[in-house]
N, C-alpha and C positions, 0 to 999 in steps of 0.2 A: 380101524375099519373105514370103508369108503363113506359110510354115513356120517362119520365124525368130521369129515372134510367138506361135506356138501353144504352149500349155502342156499338160504331161502330166496335171496334177492341177488340178481346179477343184472348187469347193464353197463351204462357209461354216464359220466358227468360230462356235460358239454358246456364249455366256457365260451361266451360270446363277447367279443370286444369290437366296438365301433369307434373309428377315428375320423375326425374331420380334418383332412390334410391339405386341402386347397380350395380355392374358389370354384374351380371347375376342372374338368379333364379334357384334353384334346381328343377329337373323335378320330383318332388314328388307331388301326389295329395293333394289338400287342400279341406277339407270337410266343415269346418266352418270358418267364419272370423267375428270378432266383434259380435259374438253370432248369426249370420245369416248364413243360408245354402249357400254354394257356387254353383252357376249354370253356364251353358255355355250360352254366348250371341248368339242370333240367329237373322239372317237377312232374311227378307222376302220381297224381292224387288218387288214392284208392278208395276214398269215401265219397259220399254224395257231393257232386260238383257240377257246374255248368258244362255243357257239351264242349264249349270253346273256352278253354282256360286262357286268361290274359295276364298270366304272371310275367312280371319282368324277369329276364333271365340274364344275370350279369355274367361277366367273364370271371374265371376262377382258376386257381391252381391247387393241387394237392401235393404237399411235401411228403418225402419219404417218412415212414414211421420212425420214431426215436424211442430208445429205451431210457426209461427214468426209474428212479426209486422213490415211491411215494410213501404216504403215511401207513399204507397197508401192505407194502412190499413193492416188488418190481412190476412195472406196467409198461405197456406199449402205447405211446402217445401219438396222436395224429393231428396235423395242422392243415387247415384249409383257409385260403385267402381269397376273398371276393372283392372285385373292383367295381365301384358304383359311379355312375356319371355325375353325381353331385359333388365330386371332389372328395369322396370318402372311401375308405377301405374297411372291410369287416373280416376279422380273424376269429375262426372257431377252433377250439382245441378240445379234443375228445379223449377222455381218460377212463378206461374200464374199471369196473369194481365188481366185487362179490362179497356180500355181507349177510349176516344173519338177522340183523335188526335195522330198521330204518334210521334210527337215531345215530348209528355208527357213521352215516354219510355226513355228519356235521363237520367232521375234520376236513372234508373236501372244500369247504369255504376257504378262501384265501389260501389256496393249495401251496404247500411247500414241498419241493423235491429235495433230495439230498445235496444237490448242487446249487440250490437257490430257489427263489420264489417264481411260480409260474407267471405272476404279473410282470416281473423284471424280464423274463424270457420273451414274453409277448411284446413288451415295449422295444426290445432290441430287434426283434423280427420286424416290427412295424417301421423302425427306423431304416432297416435295410431295404424294405419295400419302397419307401418314400425316396430313398437315395437312388434306387434303380429307375424309379418312375419319374424322376426330376424333369426329364424332357417332355413328359406327357402332362405335367401339372401346370394348370394356368393360376397364377398368383398363389404359389404354395405358402403354407404357414411358415413363419420364420423358425419355429421349433415345434416339435411334435406335441400336440395338446393332450391334455388328460382324456382318457378313453371313457366311454360309457359301457359298463360291463353288466352282464347278465348271466346267471348260472342256471342250467337246466339239468335236473336229476332224472335220467331216463331209466326206468325199470323194465326189464323184459317181461311181457305177459306170457302165461297167465300168473297172477300172484297167488300165493299159498296161504292157508290158515295155519294155525298152531300145529295141526296134525299133518302139515305138508300136503293138504288136499286143495285142488284148485277152487277158487271162489270168484264171484264177479268183482269187477274193479270197484263198483260203487259200494258194495258191501265191505270190501277191504278198506276203502276210504273212510267210511263211517266208523269202523273198528279202530282205525289207527289215525284219526283226525288230529289228535293232540301231538302225536309224534311227527305227523307231516308238517304241522304248524311249526313245531320246534325246528324242524330241518329247514324250512323256508325262511325263518326269522333268525337262523344261526343262534338258537338258544340252546346251550349245552345242558342246562338244568331244566328239563322238560316239565318237571312237577311245579315249578314256580310260575309257568305260563298260565294266565287266567283263561277261563272258559271263553270270555268275550274276545280276547285276542286270538285264541285258537280258531274261533269261528270266523273272525274278520279276516285273518290271514288266509283262510282256505275257502272264503265265500265264493270266489269266482272259479268254478270248475265246470267242465264239460265232459260228456261221455257219449260215444257214438255206438259202439258195440258193447256187449257185456264185458269184454276183456280189456277195454281201453279207457283211459281217463287222462285229463290234463288239469292240473290245479295251478293257477297263475297268481303270483304275488308281485310286489314291487321290485324286489331284488332277485328273486329266484322263482323257479317253477318246478313242478313235478309232472313227469310224463310217464304214463304206463301204456305200453303198446308192443306189438310185435316189432323187433329191431329193424326189419326192412321198412317199417312205416314211421320210423323216427323222423326222417328227413323232412317231410312235408310241414308238420307243426313247428319243427325247429327253424325252418326257413321263415315262417310267419313271425315267429319271435325275433328272429335276426333282423327282419326288415322294420319291425316296430322299434327295436332297440336302436337301429340306425336312424330312424326318423326322429327319435328322442334326441340323439346326439346332434343331428343337424338343426333341430329346433333350438337347442341350447346354444349352439354356435352362432346362429343367426340372432338370437336374442342378445347375446353379448355384442355382436356387431352393431345392433340397433342402439344398445345402451351407449356404446362409444360415440356413435353418430349423434345421438340426442344430446350427450354431454358437450360435444364440440359445438353443435348448433346453438345451444343455450349460451355457451360462453361467447361465441362469435356474434351473437345478436345483442350482446350488452352494449354499454355506452361507448366503449372503445373496442370495436371489433379487431380481432387479430388478423383476419383475412378479409379480402374483398367480398362484397355480396355476390359478385359473379362467380367466385370460387365455390362459395357456400351453395349457390343454386345448382352448380354443376355437380357437386358431390351429392346433394339431395336427389337430383334427378337420376344419378347413377344408382344410388341405393334403391330408389323406387323400381328401377329396371331390374336390379339384382333380385329383389324380393319377388317380383313377378315371375322371373325365370326360375328361381328357387321353388316357389310354390308349384309351378307347373311340373317341374321335373320330379320333385319329392312326391307329389300326388300321383304321378305317372307310375312310380315304382311301388306304390302302396294302394293300388286300387283293388279293394276287396268288398264287394257288395253282395247282398242276398242273404239267404238263410242256410247256405251250404256250410259244412262243417269248418272248413278252414277260415271262412269269413267270420264265423262266430268266434273262433279263437282270436282273430285279429280284433274283433270288437271288444272282447273281454280284456285283452292285454293293453289295447289303447286306452281303455277306461282306467286300468290300473296305473298306467303311465301318465295319466292326465293329458294326453296329447291334445284333446280339444281345448283344454285350458291354456296350453302353450300356444296353440294357434290363435286364440282369442287374445292372449297377451301381446303376441307379435303383431296381430292385426291392429290393436290398440295403439301400439307404438308407431306403426306405419301411418295410421290416421293422424297421429301427432306430428309426424314428419311431414305429412301431406299438408297439414294446416301451416306448418312453419314455411313450407315451399310456397304455398299461396300467399302467405303474409309477406314474404320477401318479394314475390312477384308483384304484389299490389304496391308494395313500398317502392320497388323499382320503377313501376309504371307511373307512380305519383311524382317520383324524382324527375323522370323523363318529361312529364307534363309541366312541371315547374320550370325546368330548363327551356322547354319549348315556349312557354308563356314569356319567360324573361327574354328569350331570343326575339320574339315577336315585338315586345315592348321596345327593346333596343333598336330593332330595325325601324319601328314607327318613329322613335325619337330621331334617329339618323335622317329618316325621310323628312321629318319636319325641319330639322336643321338645314338640310340641303334646300328645302323649299324656301325657307326664310332667307337664307343667304342668296338665293336666286332672285328673290324679290328686291333685296337691297341692291 
């Protein structure tokens, strides 16, 4: 009968991948990418928000849907690629599902298709994008770096109870908190999960209407809402994921710069102090540009709903800690820069004093010789 094939939960799993592919991108228009027209992403917030939205709207392309065979059967997969001005790309993959129990969605972590892993497919797609954008990338990465990935389980509202009757999202959340925690932590044996871990993994959640809910964890999130309203919170999560990827990339850059600086400041420097000063100066300029552009695309302030989502996920990602770590390393680099400048000035003063003494001695010799 029809009721035998009906599912309590339907929706889609959205996989978000952020790649730092270059130092920056050229400010030239891109009309097509991978044979698809490039459009501008648009946000139409349906919940409480400022009158003047100031979302950054990146360029994007939508690839034709692809048929795949997943763990629950045949699915129609969609790919969207966004181009960011900080030398990064973000790829989202949407895979639909229909299940009877929340715990059945655990198999969508590290998704495997019949023809291979989704992770490998996204890496190949990212390589194709980078190859086509080569002329637009400024100082591209020598090879594609590891991505920063995030998974969002989007369930269509309203959610149903055991009798298939609609219930509020918060009531459903409290009744299924352990199952949701197991899903977000990729724990197949739900019974083994402690109450403390279940509560900690689901501690950051928000609800606006009775029918919507978002639960944010470190590696994954759960979103309950009307399908047309999925895009806005997903975009917030995508930008936070991108910010994390960029902060990690610049943290590695600063680590390399500090290591070289400490080595070059040893007793037998490998490079001239002039080269070291130039490199430190360039890094300081890079960090200022990076901070400005990254902040520009993630400006979410106030108590409106999407800003609260960004605040929760940025806390879960420890973005403030990443910023403090980078600021601390920048301060160390600045101190090294000032130390080298001071050392350079001291050397210049010593040579100036030596030159004055030599000129004074020469002047005395000439004077003595003239008297004789």
